[in-house]
Structures are given as C-alpha cells and as structure tokens.
C-alpha positions as CSV (number, residue, x, y, z in Angstrom):
1,M,-14.3,-14.6,-17.7
2,A,-13.1,-15.1,-14.1
3,K,-9.4,-15.8,-13.5
4,A,-8.8,-19.3,-12.2
5,K,-6.9,-19.7,-9.0
6,S,-3.5,-21.2,-9.1
7,P,-3.7,-24.8,-7.8
8,S,-0.5,-24.3,-5.8
9,K,-2.0,-21.4,-3.8
10,K,-3.9,-22.4,-0.8
11,A,-7.0,-20.6,0.4
12,D,-6.3,-17.9,2.9
13,K,-7.9,-18.7,6.3
14,T,-7.2,-17.4,9.7
15,V,-7.0,-20.2,12.2
16,S,-8.5,-19.2,15.5
17,K,-7.5,-20.5,19.0
18,A,-10.8,-22.5,19.0
19,D,-9.7,-24.2,15.7
20,L,-6.3,-25.1,17.2
21,V,-8.0,-26.5,20.3
22,A,-10.3,-28.6,18.3
23,E,-7.4,-29.9,16.1
24,V,-5.2,-30.8,19.0
25,A,-8.1,-32.4,20.9
26,E,-8.8,-34.6,17.9
27,A,-5.1,-35.5,17.4
28,T,-4.5,-36.4,21.1
29,G,-7.9,-37.8,22.1
30,Q,-8.2,-35.3,24.9
31,S,-11.2,-33.2,25.6
32,K,-11.4,-29.8,24.2
33,K,-11.7,-28.4,27.7
34,A,-8.4,-30.0,28.8
35,V,-6.6,-28.8,25.6
36,K,-8.0,-25.3,26.1
37,E,-6.8,-25.2,29.7
38,T,-3.4,-26.5,28.6
39,M,-3.1,-23.9,25.8
40,D,-4.2,-21.1,28.1
41,S,-1.6,-22.1,30.7
42,L,1.1,-22.3,28.0
43,L,0.2,-18.9,26.6
44,A,0.1,-17.3,30.1
45,S,3.5,-18.8,30.9
46,M,5.0,-17.6,27.6
47,T,3.5,-14.1,28.0
48,S,4.8,-13.9,31.6
49,S,8.3,-14.9,30.5
50,I,8.4,-12.6,27.5
51,S,7.1,-9.6,29.5
52,K,10.0,-10.1,32.0
53,G,12.4,-9.7,29.1
54,N,13.2,-13.4,28.6
55,K,13.3,-15.2,25.3
56,V,11.0,-18.2,24.8
57,T,12.4,-20.7,22.3
58,L,10.4,-23.6,20.9
59,T,13.1,-25.5,19.0
60,G,12.3,-25.9,15.4
61,F,9.3,-23.5,15.6
62,G,10.8,-20.2,16.6
63,T,11.8,-17.7,19.3
64,F,9.6,-15.1,21.0
65,E,11.3,-12.1,22.5
66,V,11.1,-8.5,23.4
67,R,12.9,-6.0,21.1
68,K,13.6,-2.4,21.8
69,R,13.2,0.7,19.7
70,K,15.4,3.7,20.4
71,A,13.9,7.1,21.0
72,R,13.9,9.1,17.8
73,T,12.6,12.2,16.1
74,G,9.7,12.0,13.7
75,V,7.6,14.3,11.6
76,K,4.0,15.0,12.4
77,P,2.0,14.3,9.2
78,G,0.3,17.4,7.7
79,T,2.2,20.0,9.8
80,T,5.8,18.8,9.2
81,E,6.3,19.6,12.9
82,K,9.2,17.6,14.4
83,I,8.1,15.4,17.4
84,K,10.0,13.2,19.8
85,I,9.0,9.6,19.7
86,P,9.9,7.9,23.0
87,A,11.8,4.6,23.2
88,S,9.6,1.5,23.3
89,Q,9.5,-2.2,23.6
90,Y,7.6,-4.6,21.5
91,P,7.1,-8.4,21.2
92,A,8.8,-10.1,18.3
93,F,8.9,-13.6,16.7
94,K,11.7,-15.1,14.7
95,A,10.8,-18.3,12.9
96,G,13.0,-21.4,13.4
97,K,14.6,-23.4,10.6
98,S,12.0,-26.2,10.6
99,L,9.1,-23.8,10.3
100,K,10.8,-21.8,7.5
101,D,11.5,-25.0,5.6
102,T,8.0,-26.3,6.0
103,V,6.4,-23.0,4.9
104,S,8.8,-22.7,1.9
105,G,8.1,-26.2,0.8
106,K,11.6,-27.6,1.4
107,K,11.9,-31.1,2.7
108,P,13.6,-31.4,6.1
109,T,17.1,-32.6,5.8
110,A,18.3,-35.6,7.8
111,K,20.8,-34.8,10.5
112,K,24.3,-36.1,9.8
113,A,26.1,-38.1,12.5
114,P,28.8,-36.2,14.3
115,A,32.3,-36.7,12.9
116,K,33.6,-38.1,16.2
117,A,30.8,-40.8,16.4
118,A,31.5,-41.8,12.8
119,A,35.2,-42.1,13.4
120,K,34.8,-44.3,16.5
121,K,32.7,-46.8,14.5
122,K,35.6,-47.6,12.1
C-alpha cells in the first residue's frame, strides 16, 4: 500500500521566472511584458551591484552579497596528491527575519512603539 503524503507538506515545485512574471502581472494588472522588463532591470541592477562587491538588501526578504573563500590546500581524490585551491569569491544570500518567519510558519509580530513615544503620550 502506498504511503499517504502528510497534509502539512506542500508539493515541491520549482517556480520559474515566467511563473513569477505571470503572478506579478495578475496581482498588479500590468502586462506580462512590462513586468518582465521590470524584473529583468531589477535583476541586472542587483547583479551589477553585487558583482562590484556591494550588498543588496531587500528589507524583510534578505541580503545578497559576495563572500570570499581563502586559498587552501586540498587533496585530489583518488591520488591523495595535495593541491592548492586558489582564493575565490561567490554570491551568497542571507534570509531576512520576515522571510524566515513566513517559511517557518511563525506569525509576524507586531512592532512595539518606541519607549520615548509611549512616554510622551502620558
């Protein structure tokens, strides 16, 4: 007998750029062409900034940045010969609090008023 899927587990699906374009176009009422051009421009701008070593932060969503790996010595599989692995850079993403909370199923917490503002109201 086949094992039933857990109702809490969602089906795994890779969402493509075209899927995102269609979803945003439907939500905003803009044409798919306009949304695609906007998305292409956004991604090009982000890529350019990241490649220059800048961080790109989308508040609540996350931060894209370049991280560096130091040069190190490795072992070549099969021969156990020691090899030098050069330093390198790679793109990285760190999820923001809102994204982490949404993915983990936590409800977003309401922001508290600053203490100074609350004190002035008294």
